[in-house]
N, C-alpha and C positions, 0 to 999 in steps of 0.2 A: 503494500499500500504506499503511495505517496502522497506527500502532500504539498501545498505552493504556501510560500511566502507571499502572503499579499500585501504587504507592507513593500515589498522589493517588488513586486508586479505592479501597484499602482499608488502613487503617493499625491496628495491635493493638500494646498496651502492656500488657506482662506485669508484675505487682506480687508479690512476694514479701515477708515481713516477718517477722523474730523474735520481734515482740510481738503481743499477740493482737488482730489486724485482718484485714480480708479478703484473700484471696490471689485473684485474677482478671486476667483477660484480657481487654481491651478491643476490641471492634469496631468501626470508622469508616468512613465514606465522606467522603472530600472533609471531612476535619476534624469530620464532623458524627458524633457517637454513637452507634450503631446497638443492639447489644448488648453486654451484659456476662457473661461466664461465669466462675464460680469458687465461693468457699467462704463462705459467709455466718457469719461469726464471732459475728452478733448473734442467729442461728438455729440455735444447735445446731451450729454447723459442716455446715451442708446445702449439698449441692452444687447450683447454681443456673445457669440460663439466663434474665436479666432482658432485658427490652427499655429501651433507654436508656442512661446513665450510672452506675445504681447496683443494688447487690444489696438486695434487701429490697421494691422498689418495681417492679412490673408484672413479676413473677416467672412467667414462662412456664412451666416444669420446676423442679421440686423434689424431691430425693431427700434424705434423712435418711441419718444414718450408719448405720441399719439396713437401708438399700438399700430402703425405702418409696418409692414414687414416685406423686407427684400432678402435675395438669396443671390449676392453678388456674383457668384463663381456657377450659377445655374446654366447648362449649355443653352443657348441661343444664338440664332443668327438670321441675318436678312440680306439677300443678295440680289442685283438687279443685273440688266445686260447695259454693254456699252455701244454694242451695233447690231444692228438689225441682218438678219440670213435671210436668203433668197432659194425659192426652188430646193426646199429639203425635203418634202414630204407630199403624198398626194395619190401616190401609187401604192401606199402600202407599207413605206418605209417609215420604222419605227425611229424617230428622231429626239436624242436627247438633248434638252436645251440648256447651255451654260450659262449661267448666269455668273459673270465674269468679274462682277465689282460687288465687294462686300463691303455693305454699310456698318455692320459689325459682326461679330463672331466670336462670343464669350465660350472659350476653351478651345480656339482654332479647331474646330470639329469639320469644318466645309471648306472645301477644297476649290477654289474658284480656277483653276485650269481644267478641270473635267465637269464641274457641276454636281459633285457628289457630297451628300453629308454622310458622316458615319457617326454612330450611335457611340457615345464614349461609354456608357452604361446601359444596363439592363432596364425598360421601364417603358412608359406610354409617353409618347411624342406628339405634339401638337404641330401638323405640318401644314401651310397652305400655300399656295399656288395661282398666280392670275396669266394671263396670257392674252396677248394681243395677235392675232392671226389672219392672213388674209389667203383666198384661195383662189385660181385664177378664173374669171369671170364665165366662159364659155367650157373651157375643161378643167373645170374645178372637180376636185375629190366628191364622191356622192353625199361621203358624212367624214366625219374627223373627233377623235378621241383625244382628250387632255387628261393625261392622269400622272399620279406620283407614283412612283416604281420602286418598292422596298424589296428587301432581301425575301421576306418573307410572302409577299402577294403586292398585286398592282390594285391601285386605289382610283376608280375611274372618278374624274372630277366633272366633267361633261363629255356628252353624248350628242353631238348638234348634226343636223342635215347640211351639205354642203354646198347644194346650190337651191335650196329652196329657202324664200324668204322666210325670217322671224324677226322678231322684235328688234335684237340688239344686232343686226346687220346694217351696215352703212351700204344706202342705196348705190353708190358708185363705185366704190374698193370694195366692197364686199367683205370687208372686214368684221371680226368677230370680237370682243372682249368679255372673256369669261374669267371666273374666280370661285376656287372652290377649297375646301380645307376636309383634314380627318385627323383624327385620333389614332396613329399606329403602333401596333403594338411589336417593339425591337429589341433585340439583344445587343450586350456590346460588343461591336463590330460590324453590326447589318447597317447596310446603306440605304440612303432615299436619293432620288431624282427626279426632275421634271422631265416629262415626255410627252412629244403629238404625234399623232399616227392620222394621216389623209388616207382615205381607203376609194377606190375606186375612178381614179382619176389620172393624170399625168404629176409627175413630181414638179409641181409650178408652186406649193405653198410657200409664204413666206411668216416668220414670225418677226415682228417689229419689237423696237427697243423699249415703247412707251408702254406702259403698264406692266410688261410680263416680269414676274420677281417668282422667288422661292423663298420662305421663309419658316422658322420653327423655334419650339424650344421644348425643354423637357416638361411636361404636364406633372406628372406625378411616376 
């Protein structure tokens, strides 16, 4: 039978002061500081859980005195395009839209070179995508699909006719603007990216810079 030395495994130090400084509890393993939890006097008395030995650095959990809660290191990203692309689908080609400009990317999990987001941990991710898409007026596809493709499955956001007029077609350019979202179950290492597929015509579908984006964050 073996026993663990609980004091050696984890120690904590509670600090409370009458002067204006942090009040905190420090958690350590084998004398190595791992987490600090307490009130950050230098940040309007916000309550924090930080990784390491000080508040204000590597703050993973922050709640201000009004009860507003933020998770500064929670994975989140938003990416758009700098250049429109022409003749990418319409003939059944599955085209991956590369949103090459990152407006933000907490955790550096989005690759703007190939348009792929990689989940850093297991969880449920809120993913959202918007598309500005134009098909040739005469020889355009009969319908098109917009979806977010993940390792586990495809999430179809829109399935619209190509040559039939619908409310959000522009009369002259035959341009569609669509948006959709999903909460996707992803494991660590799973990927997600934005796809358009025109079916039943020639390869003359165009993806335009305006409106088109891909974004997401770890929901739970």
